[in-house]
VONU-202589 format. One line per 2 residues: number of its first residue (from 1); for each residue y, z, x of N, C-alpha, C, CB. Coordinates in pm, whole numbers. Atoms other than C-alpha are relative to their C-alpha. Glycine has a CB too. Layout:
! residues N
NUM = Y,Z,X,Y,Z,X,Y,Z,X,Y,Z,X  ...
END
This chain:
! residues 94
1 = 32,-63,-127,11146,-6303,11287,75,-69,113,-152,-4,24  -74,54,-113,11346,-6348,11604,-96,-72,95,76,113,76
3 = 87,76,-89,11211,-6602,11855,-31,75,130,64,-133,33  41,-52,-131,11031,-6517,12180,18,-113,100,-148,53,-2
5 = -15,95,-110,11128,-6694,12501,-112,28,99,143,10,68  106,-12,-99,10838,-6759,12738,40,-77,124,-136,-51,-56
7 = -21,68,-127,10891,-6837,13103,-135,-1,70,112,72,88  130,17,-66,10566,-6973,13244,26,-51,141,-94,-98,-81
9 = -31,32,-139,10574,-6982,13622,-127,-1,84,101,101,57  113,6,-93,10339,-7059,13910,9,116,98,-2,-135,76
11 = -5,-112,-94,10261,-6734,14094,-33,-41,143,-96,108,-46  37,47,-134,10108,-6924,14388,120,-63,72,-115,-101,-9
13 = -119,62,-58,10443,-7099,14440,107,104,33,58,-104,-97  -97,-106,-27,10625,-6764,14458,120,-3,-92,46,-10,140
15 = -112,16,92,10838,-6827,14151,18,117,-96,-18,-125,-79  -12,-114,89,10798,-6484,13989,141,59,2,-101,106,36
17 = -135,-57,-8,11135,-6355,14116,102,-88,-72,41,20,146  -88,92,71,11310,-6667,13986,-15,19,-151,-30,-147,40
19 = 27,-20,143,11144,-6617,13647,58,132,-48,-151,-5,-27  -52,-132,38,11239,-6248,13641,153,-2,-7,-47,107,100
21 = -146,12,1,11601,-6330,13727,46,-72,-128,49,-76,125  -39,76,120,11620,-6588,13448,-26,82,-126,-77,-132,-8
23 = 29,-87,115,11457,-6343,13204,111,104,-16,-137,69,17  -108,-99,4,11719,-6081,13294,129,-61,-54,24,59,141
25 = -121,68,48,12003,-6328,13239,-9,-31,-149,23,-129,80  16,35,142,11862,-6442,12905,3,124,-88,-132,-76,-22
27 = -3,-123,79,11805,-6087,12783,141,59,-6,-97,104,59  -138,-50,-1,12158,-5988,12886,87,-78,-98,59,-9,141
29 = -83,86,85,12305,-6280,12694,-46,-2,-145,1,-141,55  54,21,134,12075,-6299,12392,-76,121,-55,-91,-120,0
31 = 74,-120,41,11959,-5938,12338,-5,17,-152,61,122,62  -2,-13,147,12060,-5950,11969,-65,-118,-71,143,15,-48
33 = 46,124,62,11920,-6299,11911,-148,-29,19,78,-113,55  141,28,-27,11566,-6286,12053,-83,129,-9,-17,-64,139
35 = 94,-112,6,11262,-6064,12012,-32,50,141,-130,-40,-74  28,-38,-138,11204,-6069,12387,-22,-122,86,-120,91,7
37 = 33,104,-97,11128,-6269,12699,-133,36,64,113,-17,108  133,-19,-56,10770,-6307,12818,-10,-75,132,-109,-48,-99
39 = 30,64,-128,10691,-6376,13183,-150,-25,4,48,88,122  141,38,9,10363,-6567,13188,-43,-72,128,-26,-89,-124
41 = 53,69,-117,10184,-6644,13516,-85,-119,-46,-84,97,90  71,121,39,10053,-7000,13490,-130,-16,77,87,-122,20
43 = 125,36,-67,9702,-7112,13570,10,-141,57,-118,10,-97  -22,136,-48,9846,-7457,13646,97,5,118,56,-92,-114
45 = -84,-3,-119,9984,-7500,13997,129,-80,-21,-76,-56,121  -129,69,6,10352,-7593,14017,72,6,-133,-20,-140,34
47 = -63,-4,131,10433,-7513,13656,115,100,-3,-102,36,-108  -113,-87,32,10770,-7371,13560,60,-56,-128,108,7,118
49 = -40,51,131,10832,-7417,13190,57,115,-83,-120,-66,-74  -63,-99,86,11059,-7235,12949,-13,-48,-144,150,24,39
51 = 22,34,141,10967,-7229,12581,64,104,-90,-151,-11,-30  -44,-90,106,11116,-7079,12270,-104,-17,-111,148,-32,-51
53 = 121,5,82,10819,-6993,12051,-91,-106,62,34,-33,-152  90,102,-57,10606,-7307,12100,73,-126,45,-106,-37,-101
55 = -78,120,-33,10890,-7551,12175,56,8,142,114,-18,-100  -47,5,-138,10959,-7648,12535,149,-34,2,-81,-103,82
57 = -143,31,-16,11328,-7632,12626,30,-46,142,86,122,-35  -18,49,-137,11288,-7694,13000,-134,0,72,104,87,78
59 = 124,15,-76,10999,-7822,13212,36,-54,138,-102,-96,-74  -37,38,-136,11044,-7836,13589,-63,-132,42,-41,109,97
61 = 66,125,-40,10790,-8115,13636,64,-121,-68,-151,6,-33  -62,110,75,10947,-8331,13366,140,-29,51,3,32,-150
63 = -139,16,-43,11302,-8270,13491,14,-24,151,81,122,-40  -5,19,-144,11218,-8275,13862,86,102,73,50,-137,30
65 = -86,-104,-58,11418,-7957,13927,-11,126,-84,149,-48,9  -13,-123,77,11481,-7601,13816,130,-4,-79,-5,125,93
67 = -126,-3,75,11744,-7529,13550,103,89,69,-25,49,-143  -109,-89,-37,12081,-7388,13645,10,104,-112,137,-78,21
69 = -2,-105,102,12133,-7057,13463,98,-33,-112,37,135,64  -97,40,102,12441,-7190,13282,-63,-101,-96,127,-61,67
71 = 68,102,80,12241,-7491,13161,-107,63,-89,-63,-108,91  107,-65,75,11950,-7270,13054,57,80,-117,-82,91,91
73 = -62,-77,108,12176,-7040,12853,48,-92,-112,118,83,54  -44,95,102,12322,-7342,12674,-118,-54,-80,78,-117,64
75 = 119,50,68,11975,-7479,12594,-57,105,-96,-107,-41,101  53,-108,84,11859,-7142,12459,94,27,-116,-21,128,82
77 = -99,-24,106,12181,-7083,12265,-9,-105,-111,141,0,59  5,108,98,12150,-7423,12095,-117,16,-97,-11,-134,71
79 = 115,-24,87,11815,-7308,11951,12,133,-74,-129,-2,82  8,-133,61,11851,-6934,11886,126,42,-75,-28,101,105
81 = -125,-38,67,12219,-6904,11786,108,-101,34,45,143,43  -93,108,-35,12418,-7231,11790,148,38,-8,-25,-117,-89
83 = -141,-39,15,12741,-7054,11691,46,96,110,22,64,-137  -35,-100,-102,12730,-6811,11987,89,-61,108,-128,58,64
85 = -89,41,-107,13016,-6841,12233,-51,60,131,147,46,-29  50,-46,-128,12893,-6819,12592,112,27,100,-96,-102,57
87 = -113,-29,-88,13240,-6768,12735,8,-100,114,-11,140,56  -17,89,-116,13278,-6908,13087,-125,-84,29,34,82,123
89 = 124,75,-21,12915,-7029,13083,-21,-108,-105,-119,93,1  16,98,107,12979,-7256,12787,34,-141,48,88,37,-119
91 = -31,141,-28,12999,-7635,12784,150,-21,-8,-74,-95,-99  -140,41,8,13337,-7783,12853,10,-115,-100,56,-41,141
93 = -15,110,96,13467,-8008,12574,10,-135,71,124,23,-87  -1,135,-59,13418,-8378,12643,135,-66,-12,-105,-88,-66
END
């Protein structure tokens, strides 16, 4: 079964549009690789966490910031389809 990406966001903080934008970007990039993206209003103030199934890939409180979309796509790709080429949004070789 394909994984589900969950974006849990704080509605009181006004982060729904940010979550919707990120969901749109992830669905555009990974439409063949994921079952879907779930936008989940959080009951915890200040939460903005992105999970693939039950595994956290980005937590705003832990990181102290929001993810850049390029970074988020790389994190998701590394879990759902490590061989996928992200084109211009891919990591540059070290």
